[in-house]
Structures are given as structure tokens and as C-alpha cells.
C-alpha positions as CSV (number, residue, x, y, z in Angstrom):
1,M,147.9,85.6,151.5
2,P,148.2,84.9,147.8
3,T,146.3,82.2,146.1
4,Q,147.1,80.2,142.9
5,P,143.9,79.8,139.6
6,D,142.7,75.9,141.7
7,A,146.5,83.1,148.9
8,Q,155.8,87.8,152.7
9,P,156.3,87.5,155.6
10,A,154.0,84.5,154.8
11,D,152.4,85.4,151.5
12,Q,152.9,83.6,148.2
13,P,150.7,84.3,145.3
14,V,147.6,82.0,144.9
15,S,147.9,79.6,142.2
16,R,145.5,78.9,138.3
17,S,145.8,73.5,118.4
18,P,147.2,71.2,116.8
19,H,147.2,71.8,113.1
20,I,144.3,70.0,111.4
21,P,144.9,69.2,107.8
22,S,142.3,70.6,105.4
23,P,140.0,68.0,104.0
24,N,140.6,66.5,100.6
25,I,137.5,67.4,98.5
26,P,137.0,65.1,95.5
27,S,136.8,67.1,92.3
28,T,134.6,66.3,89.3
29,D,135.4,66.1,85.7
30,V,133.6,65.0,82.5
31,D,134.3,61.6,81.0
32,G,134.4,60.7,77.3
33,N,130.6,60.2,77.3
34,G,129.9,63.6,78.7
35,Q,129.2,62.2,82.1
36,Q,130.6,63.7,85.3
37,A,133.1,61.4,86.9
38,S,134.6,61.6,90.3
39,V,138.4,62.3,90.4
40,Q,140.2,61.4,93.6
41,S,143.1,63.6,94.7
42,G,145.1,60.6,95.7
43,Q,145.2,61.7,99.4
44,S,143.3,60.2,102.3
45,T,140.0,61.8,103.2
46,S,139.6,64.1,106.2
47,W,139.6,62.5,109.7
48,W,136.2,64.2,110.3
49,V,134.7,62.6,107.2
50,R,136.0,59.2,108.3
51,L,134.3,59.4,111.7
52,R,131.0,57.6,112.2
53,D,128.0,59.7,113.2
54,S,128.3,58.6,116.9
55,Q,132.0,59.6,117.0
56,R,131.2,63.0,115.5
57,E,128.6,63.5,118.1
58,N,131.0,62.7,120.9
59,V,133.6,65.1,119.6
60,Q,131.0,67.9,119.4
61,I,129.9,67.1,123.0
62,L,133.5,67.3,124.2
63,A,134.1,70.6,122.4
64,I,130.9,72.1,124.0
65,A,131.9,70.9,127.4
66,L,135.4,72.4,127.0
67,A,134.0,75.7,125.9
68,L,131.5,75.7,128.9
69,A,134.4,74.9,131.3
70,I,136.4,77.9,130.0
71,L,133.4,80.2,130.2
72,I,132.6,79.1,133.8
73,R,136.2,79.5,134.9
74,V,136.5,83.0,133.4
75,F,133.1,84.4,134.5
76,V,131.5,82.2,137.2
77,A,134.0,80.2,139.4
78,E,137.5,78.8,139.4
79,P,139.7,76.6,141.6
80,R,142.6,78.0,143.6
81,Y,145.1,76.5,146.0
82,I,146.8,77.9,149.1
83,P,150.6,78.1,148.9
84,S,151.4,79.9,152.2
85,N,150.3,80.1,155.8
86,S,149.0,83.7,156.1
87,M,145.4,82.5,156.4
88,E,146.0,79.8,159.0
89,P,144.3,78.2,160.8
90,T,141.3,78.8,158.5
91,L,143.2,77.8,155.4
92,L,146.2,75.5,155.4
93,V,149.0,75.2,152.8
94,G,147.7,72.9,150.0
95,D,144.0,73.6,150.5
96,R,142.0,73.7,147.3
97,L,139.2,76.2,147.1
98,V,136.4,77.2,144.8
99,I,136.3,81.0,144.1
100,E,132.9,82.3,143.0
101,K,133.1,85.4,140.8
102,V,129.4,86.5,140.3
103,G,128.3,87.7,143.7
104,Y,130.2,90.9,143.8
105,R,128.6,92.0,140.6
106,L,125.3,92.0,142.6
107,H,126.5,93.3,146.0
108,P,129.6,94.8,147.6
109,P,132.0,92.7,149.7
110,Q,131.0,92.3,153.4
111,T,133.0,92.0,156.6
112,G,134.1,88.4,157.1
113,D,134.3,87.5,153.4
114,I,137.4,85.6,152.3
115,V,138.5,87.2,149.0
116,V,141.0,86.5,146.3
117,F,142.4,89.6,144.7
118,E,145.0,91.1,142.4
119,P,147.5,93.1,144.5
120,P,147.1,96.9,144.4
121,S,149.9,99.1,143.0
122,Q,151.3,99.9,146.5
123,F,151.7,96.2,147.2
124,L,153.6,95.6,144.0
125,E,155.8,98.6,144.5
126,Q,156.6,97.6,148.1
127,F,157.2,93.8,147.7
128,G,158.0,93.5,144.0
129,F,155.3,90.9,143.1
130,L,154.2,90.5,139.5
131,P,150.7,92.0,138.7
132,D,149.4,88.6,137.4
133,K,149.7,87.1,140.9
134,A,146.6,86.7,143.2
135,F,146.4,86.8,147.0
136,I,143.8,85.8,149.6
137,K,142.7,87.6,152.8
138,R,139.6,88.3,154.9
139,V,137.6,91.5,154.6
140,I,137.7,93.3,158.0
141,G,136.1,96.6,157.0
142,T,134.3,98.1,154.0
143,S,133.7,101.7,152.8
144,G,133.2,104.1,155.7
145,D,134.3,101.7,158.5
146,S,136.9,102.7,160.9
147,I,139.6,100.2,161.8
148,K,142.3,100.1,164.5
149,V,144.5,97.5,166.1
150,Q,145.2,98.0,169.8
151,D,146.0,95.9,172.8
152,G,146.0,92.6,170.8
153,A,142.5,93.3,169.3
154,V,141.1,94.6,166.0
155,Y,138.5,97.3,166.5
156,L,135.7,97.8,163.9
157,N,133.9,101.1,164.4
158,G,135.0,101.4,167.9
159,Q,134.1,97.8,169.0
160,P,136.5,94.9,169.4
161,L,135.9,92.4,166.6
162,P,135.1,88.8,167.8
163,E,137.6,86.7,165.9
164,A,137.6,83.0,166.9
165,Y,139.2,82.2,163.6
166,I,142.6,83.9,164.0
167,A,145.8,82.0,164.8
168,E,146.8,84.5,167.6
169,P,146.1,88.1,168.6
170,P,148.0,90.7,166.6
171,A,151.4,91.6,168.2
172,Y,151.4,95.1,166.7
173,E,149.3,98.2,166.9
174,M,147.8,100.4,164.2
175,P,146.2,103.8,164.6
176,E,142.6,104.2,163.6
177,V,142.0,104.6,159.8
178,Q,138.8,105.0,157.9
179,V,138.1,102.9,154.8
180,P,137.6,105.1,151.7
181,V,134.7,104.7,149.3
182,G,135.3,101.9,146.8
183,K,137.9,100.1,149.0
184,V,138.1,97.5,151.7
185,F,140.5,96.7,154.5
186,V,141.8,93.1,154.5
187,M,143.8,91.0,156.9
188,G,145.2,87.5,157.1
189,D,143.9,85.2,159.8
190,N,147.5,84.5,160.7
191,R,147.8,88.0,161.9
192,N,151.4,88.1,162.8
193,N,152.6,86.4,159.6
194,S,150.6,88.2,156.9
195,N,151.3,91.1,154.6
196,D,147.9,92.7,154.5
197,S,146.2,96.1,154.7
198,H,147.9,97.0,158.0
199,V,151.2,96.9,155.9
200,W,150.3,98.2,152.5
201,G,146.9,100.0,152.9
202,F,143.4,99.6,151.4
203,L,142.4,97.2,148.7
204,P,140.3,98.7,145.7
205,Q,137.2,96.7,145.3
206,Q,137.8,96.4,141.5
207,N,140.9,94.3,142.3
208,I,138.8,91.6,143.9
209,I,138.6,88.5,141.7
210,G,136.0,86.6,143.8
211,R,135.0,85.1,147.1
212,A,136.2,81.8,148.5
213,I,133.1,79.7,149.2
214,L,134.2,76.1,149.3
215,R,137.2,73.9,150.3
216,F,137.1,70.8,148.1
217,F,140.4,69.3,149.1
218,P,141.6,67.7,151.3
219,F,138.5,65.6,151.4
220,D,138.5,65.3,155.2
221,R,138.1,69.1,155.5
222,F,135.7,69.5,152.6
223,G,133.0,72.1,153.3
224,R,131.8,75.7,152.9
225,L,133.8,78.6,154.1
226,N,132.1,81.0,156.5
């Protein structure tokens, strides 16, 4: 399921200076007695010059805070919201999530992780989404794992996967496939209403933006995501 930066059948992408006049600098000239005299340009002084020290400090603090917020969003974590129902009942339409972006630089994705990702090329070709959209699914298998869907159950390496989190058992079957190196197999928790790896294939790990770790809205469902 797509997500938006705050996841068809049921997939929608997940959703994410003013000009400052140059200061007027007083020039200097020499008066009739050979003394330097200040000559005003006739224009008002810079807004920065007119600020008191405390005001300048506040502006600097705000600028630093804004720069830190941008850096955190780009490299550490960002908010996303859920626009579709392909991850129900785990995630509902309108849920706001925190996506952390550091962990997968230290270790690969693991089965059960809920990941936000850029759609792979085969997804774009098949469904016509723009490459700047992001989607959200659950990792079912990683490199080397075998996956199949049979008799209403997902099998991981020959064993039925316990899945108390899904909306309903899958109403389709999929022959066994093996996850290639550097890729993962992802599925939506709303198995029968999700465009996922059983439709368009494996997800390259490099397409993963991050892992959903926290739902911060609505407040009555605030908490970490397992």
C-alpha cells in the first residue's frame, strides 16, 4: 500500500525565500576640516541591523531548528500518512506514522517489518504510478527465503506463517518462488485488496525508504508498530 512523506486494487501512494534587501551600509567622506564624516544613503537600515540582540538570537535559533528538522527528515525519520486500506487492519486510512531511515543502513530488512518503499520498475510499468510515489507493505521473506500461497495460507520456507494481523486469508494461490539476493517479498495485510509482490514481483532492498515504527495519530491508537 502506498504511503504519503507524514502506503490498486487498494493502493494509493503514501503521502510527504523571500527576497531580502541588501543592507544599506553608510559610506564615509571627508569634511572641510579633513575629518571623516558619515554620509547616509537616505534609505532605511537593514532589518537585521534594527533587531535587538535578543531578537537576532531568536532568529538564529529558529534557523538552526529549521535546518535540523530538514536534516532529520531527509536522513533520520519522516512522517507519512496512510491513504488506502491495503494494510488493514494493522493500519487504517488516515493513520499517521513515523518512518525511521537509519536502521537499514546497519542491518537488512527482516520478516515482519513494515516498510515504506519506492515502487520498482515493474510496478510502475504495470500500474502507471509516478516514480516519486511511495508505498507501504509488510516484509514476508528476505534473500534466500522460499514463499508460496496455498489453501488460504502463506508458507515461508515450507512452514505456514502465523499471521494474526491479516484482514482475512488470501483467496488466491501462488506457486513457490525464491527471493533473490538483494531483494525482499512484501505483502499487504489486507491480502485480498493489495497490489504487492504476489502481483508485481520482488522489491529491491535499495528501493526501501525506511521502516514504520510508530503510529502517532490518531491519539487513541498511538503506539509502536510490531
